[in-house]
C-alpha positions as CSV (number, residue, x, y, z in Angstrom):
1,M,17.1,41.8,35.8
2,A,14.2,40.2,33.9
3,W,16.5,39.1,31.0
4,T,18.9,37.5,33.4
5,I,16.1,35.5,34.9
6,Y,14.7,34.6,31.5
7,W,18.1,33.3,30.4
8,Y,18.5,31.4,33.7
9,I,15.1,29.7,33.1
10,L,15.7,29.0,29.4
11,K,19.1,27.5,30.0
12,D,17.7,24.9,32.4
13,L,14.6,24.2,30.3
14,V,16.6,23.7,27.1
15,R,19.2,21.5,28.8
16,L,16.6,19.1,30.3
17,L,14.5,19.2,27.1
18,V,17.5,18.1,24.9
19,L,18.6,15.4,27.4
20,S,15.2,13.9,27.9
21,S,14.4,14.0,24.2
22,L,17.7,12.2,23.3
23,V,17.2,9.5,26.0
24,L,13.5,8.8,25.0
25,T,14.4,8.8,21.3
26,F,17.2,6.3,21.6
27,V,15.3,4.0,23.9
28,I,12.2,3.9,21.6
29,G,14.5,3.7,18.5
30,F,16.2,0.5,19.9
31,A,12.8,-0.9,20.7
32,V,11.6,-0.3,17.2
33,A,14.8,-1.9,15.8
34,I,14.4,-5.1,17.9
35,K,12.2,-7.0,15.4
36,P,14.1,-6.4,12.2
37,L,17.3,-7.0,14.2
38,S,16.0,-10.4,15.5
39,D,14.8,-11.3,12.0
40,G,18.3,-10.8,10.6
41,D,17.3,-7.9,8.4
42,L,19.7,-5.5,10.1
43,D,23.4,-6.0,10.7
44,P,25.2,-3.8,13.2
45,L,26.0,-1.0,10.6
46,L,22.5,-1.0,9.3
47,L,21.2,-0.9,12.9
48,V,23.0,2.4,13.6
49,K,21.8,3.9,10.3
50,F,18.3,2.7,11.0
51,I,18.2,4.4,14.4
52,I,19.6,7.6,12.9
53,Y,17.0,7.7,10.2
54,V,14.1,6.8,12.6
55,M,15.1,9.4,15.2
56,P,13.4,12.4,13.6
57,T,10.2,10.3,13.2
58,L,10.2,9.5,16.9
59,L,11.2,13.0,17.9
60,T,7.9,14.4,16.8
61,L,6.2,12.0,19.3
62,V,8.8,12.5,22.0
63,L,9.1,16.3,22.1
64,P,5.8,17.2,23.7
65,F,6.4,14.8,26.6
66,A,10.0,15.8,26.9
67,G,8.9,19.5,27.0
68,A,6.4,18.7,29.7
69,F,9.1,16.8,31.7
70,A,11.6,19.7,31.4
71,G,9.0,22.3,32.4
72,T,7.9,20.2,35.4
73,M,11.4,19.5,36.7
74,V,12.7,23.1,36.3
75,F,9.7,24.9,37.8
76,N,9.2,22.3,40.5
77,R,12.7,22.9,41.7
78,M,12.3,26.7,41.4
79,A,9.1,26.5,43.4
80,S,10.6,24.2,46.1
81,D,13.7,26.5,46.4
82,N,11.4,29.6,46.7
83,E,12.9,31.1,43.6
84,I,9.4,31.7,42.2
85,M,8.5,33.6,45.4
86,V,11.7,35.7,45.2
87,C,10.8,36.7,41.6
88,S,7.3,37.7,42.8
89,V,8.8,39.8,45.6
90,G,11.1,41.4,43.1
91,G,8.0,42.6,41.2
92,M,7.6,40.0,38.5
93,S,4.1,38.6,37.9
94,Y,3.4,35.1,37.0
95,R,2.7,36.3,33.5
96,S,6.2,37.7,33.3
97,I,7.8,34.5,34.6
98,L,6.0,32.5,31.9
99,V,7.4,34.6,29.1
100,P,10.5,32.4,28.4
101,V,8.3,29.3,28.7
102,L,5.9,30.7,26.1
103,G,8.8,31.6,23.8
104,L,10.3,28.1,24.1
105,G,6.8,26.7,23.4
106,L,6.5,28.7,20.2
107,V,9.9,27.5,19.1
108,L,8.8,23.9,19.8
109,F,5.6,24.5,17.8
110,L,7.6,25.8,14.8
111,I,10.2,23.0,15.0
112,L,7.5,20.2,15.2
113,Y,5.4,21.7,12.5
114,Y,8.4,22.0,10.1
115,M,9.7,18.5,11.0
116,S,6.3,16.8,10.6
117,N,5.8,18.4,7.1
118,W,9.2,18.2,5.6
119,V,12.0,16.5,7.7
120,V,10.2,13.4,9.1
121,P,8.8,12.2,5.7
122,W,12.3,12.1,4.1
123,F,13.8,10.3,7.1
124,F,10.9,7.9,7.3
125,H,11.3,6.8,3.7
126,Q,15.1,6.3,4.2
127,S,14.4,4.0,7.2
128,Q,11.9,2.1,5.1
129,L,14.5,1.6,2.4
130,I,16.9,0.1,5.0
131,V,14.5,-2.5,6.4
132,Q,12.5,-3.1,3.2
133,R,15.2,-3.5,0.7
134,D,14.9,-5.0,-2.8
135,I,12.6,-7.9,-3.0
136,T,15.1,-10.1,-4.8
137,T,17.9,-9.4,-2.3
138,M,15.7,-10.4,0.6
139,L,14.4,-13.6,-1.1
140,V,17.9,-14.7,-2.1
141,R,19.2,-14.1,1.4
142,Q,16.5,-16.2,3.0
143,V,17.0,-19.0,0.5
144,K,20.8,-19.1,1.1
145,A,20.2,-19.0,4.9
146,G,18.0,-22.1,4.5
147,R,14.9,-20.4,5.7
148,P,11.4,-20.8,4.1
149,V,10.2,-18.0,2.0
150,E,6.5,-17.1,2.3
151,I,5.1,-16.3,-1.1
152,P,3.4,-12.9,-1.0
153,G,-0.1,-13.2,-2.6
154,G,0.4,-17.0,-2.7
155,D,-2.4,-17.9,-0.3
156,G,-0.1,-19.0,2.6
157,R,2.3,-21.0,0.4
158,V,6.0,-21.3,1.4
159,L,9.0,-22.0,-0.8
160,F,12.2,-23.8,0.0
161,A,15.2,-24.0,-2.3
162,D,18.8,-25.2,-2.1
163,N,20.2,-22.1,-3.9
164,A,19.2,-19.0,-5.7
165,S,20.7,-16.6,-8.2
166,V,19.6,-13.4,-9.8
167,S,19.9,-12.3,-13.4
168,E,18.7,-9.1,-15.1
169,L,16.6,-9.5,-18.3
170,V,16.1,-7.3,-21.4
171,M,13.3,-8.9,-23.3
172,D,10.8,-7.8,-25.9
173,A,7.2,-8.5,-24.9
174,P,4.4,-9.6,-27.3
175,L,1.8,-7.0,-28.2
176,G,-0.3,-6.0,-25.1
177,Q,2.0,-7.8,-22.7
178,I,4.8,-6.8,-20.3
179,A,8.3,-8.2,-20.3
180,P,10.0,-9.4,-17.1
181,Y,12.8,-7.2,-15.8
182,Q,14.4,-9.8,-13.5
183,R,14.7,-13.5,-13.1
184,I,15.5,-15.5,-9.9
185,T,16.7,-19.0,-10.7
186,L,16.0,-21.5,-7.9
187,V,17.6,-24.9,-7.6
188,G,16.2,-27.8,-5.7
189,V,12.8,-26.2,-5.1
190,S,9.9,-27.3,-2.9
191,L,6.6,-25.4,-2.7
192,G,3.7,-26.2,-0.3
193,R,1.3,-25.0,2.3
194,F,1.3,-25.8,6.0
195,D,-2.0,-27.1,7.4
196,V,-3.4,-26.7,10.9
197,E,-1.2,-29.5,12.2
198,N,1.8,-27.7,10.8
199,K,2.3,-30.4,8.1
200,L,3.4,-29.4,4.6
201,R,0.6,-30.2,2.1
202,E,0.0,-29.7,-1.6
203,L,3.7,-30.3,-2.1
204,S,5.3,-29.4,-5.4
205,T,9.0,-30.2,-6.1
206,A,11.2,-29.3,-9.1
207,Q,14.8,-29.6,-10.1
208,Q,14.7,-26.0,-11.1
209,A,12.3,-23.1,-11.1
210,D,12.4,-19.6,-12.5
211,L,10.7,-16.7,-10.7
212,Y,10.1,-13.9,-13.2
213,L,9.5,-10.4,-11.8
214,F,7.4,-7.8,-13.6
215,R,6.8,-4.1,-12.8
216,Q,4.5,-1.5,-14.2
217,E,2.9,1.6,-12.7
218,Q,4.5,1.2,-9.3
219,Q,3.3,-2.4,-9.0
220,T,5.3,-5.6,-8.9
221,W,4.1,-9.1,-9.6
222,A,5.8,-12.5,-10.0
223,Q,5.4,-15.6,-12.2
224,L,6.8,-18.9,-10.9
225,N,7.6,-21.5,-13.6
226,F,8.6,-25.0,-12.6
227,R,10.8,-27.3,-14.8
228,N,10.7,-31.1,-14.4
229,A,8.2,-30.8,-11.5
230,T,6.4,-33.4,-9.4
231,V,3.0,-32.1,-8.0
232,E,0.8,-33.6,-5.3
233,D,-2.9,-33.4,-6.1
234,E,-5.9,-33.2,-3.7
235,K,-6.0,-37.0,-3.2
236,G,-2.3,-37.2,-2.3
237,N,-1.2,-38.6,-5.6
238,F,1.9,-37.3,-7.4
239,H,2.2,-36.4,-11.1
240,S,5.2,-35.4,-13.1
241,Y,5.2,-32.5,-15.5
242,K,7.9,-31.1,-17.8
243,K,6.8,-27.5,-17.2
244,I,4.3,-25.8,-15.0
245,E,3.3,-22.1,-15.0
246,M,1.8,-20.9,-11.7
247,Q,-0.8,-18.1,-11.5
248,P,0.8,-14.6,-11.4
249,M,1.1,-13.3,-7.8
250,V,0.9,-9.6,-6.9
251,L,3.7,-8.6,-4.6
252,P,3.2,-5.9,-1.9
253,N,4.9,-2.7,-2.8
254,P,7.6,-2.1,-0.1
255,F,7.6,1.6,-1.0
256,S,3.9,2.1,-0.9
257,D,2.9,5.6,0.3
258,D,1.6,6.1,3.8
259,L,-0.2,9.5,3.8
260,R,0.9,10.1,7.4
261,Y,4.5,10.3,6.3
262,L,4.2,12.3,3.1
263,S,5.7,15.8,3.0
264,W,3.6,18.9,2.6
265,S,4.5,19.2,-1.1
266,E,3.8,15.5,-1.7
267,L,0.4,15.7,0.0
268,T,-0.5,18.9,-2.1
269,R,0.5,17.1,-5.3
270,L,-1.4,14.0,-4.3
271,A,-4.6,16.1,-3.7
272,D,-4.3,17.2,-7.4
273,Q,-3.3,13.8,-8.7
274,P,-4.9,11.1,-6.4
275,H,-4.1,8.3,-8.8
276,R,-0.5,8.5,-7.7
277,Y,-1.6,7.0,-4.4
278,D,-1.3,3.2,-4.3
279,D,-4.8,2.4,-3.1
280,V,-6.4,4.8,-5.7
281,A,-4.1,3.4,-8.4
282,K,-5.1,-0.1,-7.6
283,R,-8.8,0.7,-7.8
284,K,-8.2,2.7,-11.0
285,L,-6.5,-0.4,-12.4
286,N,-9.5,-2.6,-11.4
287,L,-11.8,-0.2,-13.2
288,E,-9.6,-0.1,-16.3
289,M,-9.6,-4.0,-16.4
290,A,-13.4,-4.1,-16.0
291,M,-13.8,-1.5,-18.8
292,A,-11.4,-3.4,-21.1
293,Q,-13.2,-6.6,-20.4
294,Q,-16.6,-5.1,-21.3
295,R,-15.1,-3.5,-24.4
296,L,-13.6,-6.9,-25.5
297,L,-17.0,-8.6,-25.0
298,D,-18.8,-5.8,-26.9
299,N,-16.3,-5.8,-29.7
300,T,-16.5,-9.6,-30.1
301,V,-20.3,-9.6,-30.3
302,S,-20.2,-6.7,-32.8
303,Q,-17.7,-8.4,-35.1
304,L,-19.5,-11.8,-34.9
305,D,-22.8,-10.1,-35.9
306,T,-22.9,-10.1,-39.7
307,S,-25.2,-7.1,-39.8
308,R,-22.7,-5.0,-37.9
309,G,-19.3,-6.7,-38.4
310,I,-17.5,-9.1,-40.7
311,G,-19.0,-12.3,-39.2
312,K,-15.8,-13.4,-37.5
313,V,-13.4,-12.3,-34.7
314,V,-9.7,-12.7,-34.4
315,F,-7.6,-13.4,-31.3
316,L,-3.9,-13.8,-30.9
317,S,-1.7,-16.2,-28.9
318,G,1.9,-15.5,-28.6
319,S,3.6,-13.6,-31.4
320,D,2.8,-15.8,-34.4
321,V,-0.4,-17.7,-33.7
322,R,-3.8,-16.4,-34.7
323,Y,-7.3,-17.8,-34.2
324,E,-10.3,-16.8,-36.3
325,I,-13.7,-17.5,-34.8
326,S,-17.2,-17.4,-36.3
327,A,-20.5,-18.3,-34.7
328,P,-24.1,-18.0,-36.0
329,L,-25.5,-17.1,-32.5
330,V,-24.0,-15.4,-29.5
331,R,-25.4,-14.9,-26.0
332,Q,-23.6,-12.3,-23.9
333,G,-23.2,-12.6,-20.1
334,P,-21.4,-10.3,-17.6
335,T,-18.0,-11.8,-18.1
336,A,-18.4,-14.4,-20.8
337,L,-20.0,-15.3,-24.1
338,T,-21.8,-18.4,-25.2
339,L,-21.3,-19.3,-28.9
340,I,-24.0,-21.5,-30.3
341,G,-24.1,-23.4,-33.6
342,D,-25.7,-26.5,-35.1
343,D,-24.8,-29.2,-37.7
344,T,-25.4,-26.9,-40.7
345,A,-23.9,-23.8,-39.2
346,P,-21.4,-24.7,-36.5
347,V,-19.0,-22.6,-34.4
348,I,-15.8,-22.6,-36.4
349,V,-12.3,-21.9,-35.0
350,S,-9.4,-21.7,-37.5
351,C,-5.9,-21.8,-36.2
352,Y,-3.1,-20.0,-38.2
353,T,0.6,-20.2,-37.4
354,K,2.9,-17.6,-39.1
355,G,0.0,-16.8,-41.4
356,L,-0.6,-20.4,-42.6
357,Q,-3.7,-22.2,-41.6
358,E,-3.1,-25.5,-39.7
359,F,-6.2,-26.7,-37.9
360,T,-10.0,-26.1,-38.1
361,Y,-12.3,-26.9,-35.2
362,E,-16.1,-27.2,-35.5
363,S,-18.4,-27.3,-32.6
364,S,-22.1,-26.7,-31.8
365,L,-21.3,-25.0,-28.4
366,A,-18.4,-22.9,-27.2
367,E,-17.7,-20.7,-24.1
368,L,-15.6,-17.6,-24.3
369,K,-14.5,-16.3,-20.9
370,V,-12.5,-13.2,-20.1
371,K,-10.0,-13.3,-17.3
372,L,-8.8,-10.3,-15.4
373,F,-5.8,-9.9,-13.2
374,D,-4.7,-7.8,-10.2
375,F,-1.7,-6.4,-12.0
376,P,-1.4,-4.1,-15.1
377,S,-2.1,-6.3,-18.1
378,E,-4.5,-6.8,-21.0
379,P,-7.5,-9.1,-20.4
380,E,-7.0,-12.6,-21.5
381,V,-9.5,-14.9,-23.2
382,E,-10.1,-18.6,-22.6
383,L,-12.1,-20.4,-25.3
384,K,-13.6,-23.8,-24.6
385,L,-15.2,-26.0,-27.3
386,H,-17.5,-28.8,-26.5
387,N,-17.4,-32.0,-28.6
388,P,-15.4,-30.4,-31.4
389,Q,-14.5,-32.0,-34.8
390,V,-10.8,-31.3,-35.5
391,R,-9.4,-31.2,-39.1
392,N,-5.7,-31.0,-40.0
393,I,-5.5,-28.8,-43.1
394,H,-2.1,-30.4,-44.1
395,R,-3.2,-34.0,-43.9
396,D,-5.9,-35.6,-46.0
397,L,-7.5,-37.4,-43.1
398,P,-11.1,-37.5,-41.8
399,P,-11.9,-35.2,-38.9
400,T,-11.3,-36.5,-35.3
401,A,-13.6,-35.9,-32.4
402,K,-12.6,-34.6,-29.0
403,R,-14.6,-34.2,-25.8
404,T,-13.4,-30.7,-25.2
405,K,-10.8,-28.4,-26.6
406,S,-9.5,-25.3,-24.7
407,F,-7.5,-22.3,-26.0
408,K,-6.0,-20.3,-23.2
409,R,-4.3,-16.9,-22.9
410,L,-5.7,-15.5,-26.1
411,R,-5.8,-11.7,-26.4
412,W,-7.4,-9.0,-28.6
413,T,-5.5,-7.8,-31.6
414,S,-4.9,-4.4,-30.1
415,P,-4.5,-3.1,-26.5
416,L,-7.7,-2.4,-24.7
417,R,-6.6,-1.5,-21.2
418,K,-3.5,0.5,-22.1
419,P,-5.3,3.5,-23.7
420,L,-7.5,3.7,-20.6
421,A,-4.4,3.9,-18.4
422,A,-3.6,7.3,-19.8
423,Y,-6.9,8.7,-18.5
424,K,-7.0,10.5,-15.2
425,P,-9.5,9.2,-12.7
426,Q,-12.1,11.9,-13.4
427,L,-12.0,11.4,-17.1
428,L,-12.2,7.6,-16.6
429,L,-15.3,8.1,-14.4
430,A,-16.8,10.4,-17.0
431,E,-16.2,7.7,-19.7
432,V,-18.0,5.2,-17.5
433,D,-21.1,7.5,-17.3
434,N,-21.1,8.0,-21.0
435,N,-20.4,4.5,-22.4
436,F,-20.4,1.8,-19.6
437,S,-23.5,2.6,-17.6
438,Q,-25.1,-0.8,-18.6
439,S,-22.2,-2.9,-17.0
440,A,-22.9,-3.6,-13.3
441,L,-19.2,-4.6,-12.7
442,V,-17.9,-1.4,-14.3
443,V,-20.3,0.8,-12.4
444,A,-19.5,-0.9,-9.1
445,R,-15.8,-0.4,-9.6
446,A,-16.3,3.2,-10.7
447,K,-18.2,3.9,-7.5
448,A,-15.4,2.2,-5.5
449,L,-12.8,4.5,-7.2
450,A,-14.8,7.7,-6.7
451,Q,-15.4,6.9,-3.0
452,N,-11.7,6.1,-2.5
453,I,-10.7,9.4,-4.1
454,R,-13.0,11.3,-1.7
455,K,-11.5,9.3,1.2
456,V,-7.9,10.3,0.1
457,H,-8.9,14.0,-0.1
458,R,-10.4,13.8,3.4
459,K,-7.3,12.0,4.7
460,I,-5.0,14.7,3.3
461,S,-7.0,17.4,5.0
462,A,-7.0,15.4,8.2
463,Y,-3.2,15.0,8.2
464,F,-2.7,18.7,7.6
465,Y,-4.8,19.6,10.6
466,E,-3.3,16.8,12.7
467,R,0.3,18.0,12.2
468,C,-0.8,21.5,13.3
469,A,-2.7,20.2,16.3
470,L,0.2,18.1,17.6
471,A,2.6,21.0,17.2
472,V,0.2,23.1,19.3
473,T,0.1,20.3,21.8
474,S,3.8,20.6,22.5
475,L,3.3,24.3,23.4
476,L,0.3,23.6,25.7
477,V,1.8,20.6,27.6
478,L,4.9,22.7,28.3
479,L,2.8,25.5,29.8
480,L,0.6,22.9,31.7
481,G,3.7,21.4,33.3
482,V,5.0,24.8,34.4
483,V,1.8,26.1,35.9
484,L,1.0,22.8,37.6
485,S,4.5,22.8,39.2
486,M,4.0,26.4,40.5
487,K,0.5,25.5,41.7
488,L,1.4,22.2,43.4
489,R,4.5,23.7,45.1
490,G,6.0,21.1,47.5
491,A,4.6,18.1,45.7
492,M,6.9,15.4,44.3
493,P,8.0,16.2,40.7
494,L,6.8,12.8,39.5
495,V,3.3,13.5,40.9
496,V,3.2,16.8,38.9
497,Y,4.5,15.1,35.8
498,F,2.0,12.3,36.1
499,W,-0.9,14.7,35.7
500,T,0.8,16.5,32.9
501,F,1.7,13.3,31.1
502,L,-1.9,11.9,31.6
503,L,-3.5,15.0,30.0
504,A,-0.9,15.0,27.2
505,T,-1.6,11.4,26.5
506,V,-5.4,12.0,26.4
507,C,-4.8,14.9,24.1
508,V,-2.7,12.9,21.6
509,F,-5.2,10.0,21.7
510,I,-8.1,12.3,21.0
511,T,-6.1,14.0,18.1
512,R,-5.2,10.6,16.6
513,S,-8.8,9.5,16.9
514,G,-10.0,12.7,15.3
515,V,-7.9,11.9,12.2
516,N,-9.8,8.6,11.8
517,V,-13.1,10.5,12.1
518,A,-12.0,13.2,9.7
519,S,-10.8,10.6,7.2
520,D,-14.3,9.2,6.8
521,P,-15.9,10.9,3.7
522,Q,-19.4,10.1,5.2
523,S,-18.8,12.3,8.3
524,S,-19.1,16.1,8.6
525,L,-15.8,17.8,8.0
526,V,-16.5,20.6,10.5
527,G,-17.7,18.1,13.2
528,S,-14.7,15.8,12.7
529,L,-12.2,18.7,12.8
530,L,-13.8,19.7,16.1
531,V,-13.1,16.2,17.4
532,L,-9.5,16.4,16.2
533,W,-8.9,19.7,18.1
534,M,-10.9,18.7,21.2
535,G,-7.7,17.4,22.9
536,N,-6.0,20.8,22.6
537,L,-9.2,22.4,23.9
538,V,-8.9,20.2,27.0
539,L,-5.3,21.3,27.5
540,V,-6.2,25.0,27.0
541,T,-9.0,24.6,29.6
542,A,-6.6,22.9,32.1
543,V,-3.9,25.5,31.6
544,C,-6.4,28.4,32.1
545,V,-8.0,26.9,35.2
546,V,-4.7,26.2,36.9
547,Y,-3.4,29.6,36.0
548,V,-6.5,31.4,37.3
549,K,-6.2,29.5,40.6
550,L,-2.4,30.3,40.7
551,A,-2.9,34.0,40.0
552,K,-5.3,34.4,43.0
553,N,-2.3,33.7,45.3
């Protein structure tokens, strides 16, 4: 008899659980798809695929509430029809009646725990691939649709163009640099920034522009080059240029990792290799750039010092231009050098093209600044000479004087950052302690990297516990809905479900908040995990209190 009753209860519970889960998932899935659909990023076919991929992600949120709804409706009906009383008269205790509910709750626990650790991460990444497709495809679509394109990392600038085309590139990069992998050719280009009055300011127009895309170490950045351009300055005057190269812009990674949606194996691997996480990788890159900058400055000072070096330093520009610099006195700052000379011993810069000397520059004062970027690259040097005397080696003419002379985008003769990129974060931090402790910038970025690694480790632990806690929640809210329905016999089903839903919402909210607390490396791990599990403790207390009162009858 007991197994017949168990099957009878389970059949109704599973039926309502499946129906309510499907309805809630589809409703929320369509709600999530409204924005990309209205933005034109999803056509009807992609909309269907998107909802299918997003369903497992939503299912982990829906199942606890669907289980509570199914338990409330089934046992409220059984209590109202006196079926619970008949079972009691037949010799079944409340504990026996709850056996199928407990079994279904354990199944829900296992399903949710497995899905959140292995199934949901895969489906989540697939849904991201649908909405956030290739950067170039999205840009070309927007241009051809006549819509403005907001430049990521471009300080609010927007781009308009009449047409766009994409071409793949296979290029050899100069030493220490990276070759672009793709080029977007834009025709009839306008670039500007909207002010507070929604007027386009700082306008730049060009007959044609090339947007070069670069990628290294899971990061993408763009370089926009104008041809035959007209540029508006700050005073509103327009100037014509044959070619303009804009500052490189870092593009957001559409496939950046969200720890919440990484699988168990991915989180475990990330705990061992935190530099694979985008945020850690970015801070590691910042540290590498600062270390390369400091090493470049130290090497320059060392080589210019005749007691330690050869009395001159060499920088490269492009593939065939070389600059040899000598200076009698050098003053080193955090990110720059000041080269000082006089009439008898000036700062000398010799320019060589394809191994042949062409120009010589002599000055009493020069500034050598090192520029860093937010993308993987070697540091670049900008050299500025004040009041230099310029001599053309191939012409027998007297030297000419200039007010200033600048040499940009110079680089060291060998890579400085690239060898550091092979270091794992812990080895990189050890290198900082051993050789860079005097550089305030390097030490500050090393501290930021170490703190970020600790935060990632805490986040990984927090998400492991959160998934387990939310899986337990599905079991507890199902039991709570059932015991409340038997205790509040005769009450409206929605009244019973309201109290179950309210406690379940509070539990989920506390659990999510506990993740934020547990992710903070400054907080106590034990205390933060207690906060994370506090929601389930509230549910356990509620179930026990209601069951004790129910058992007295």
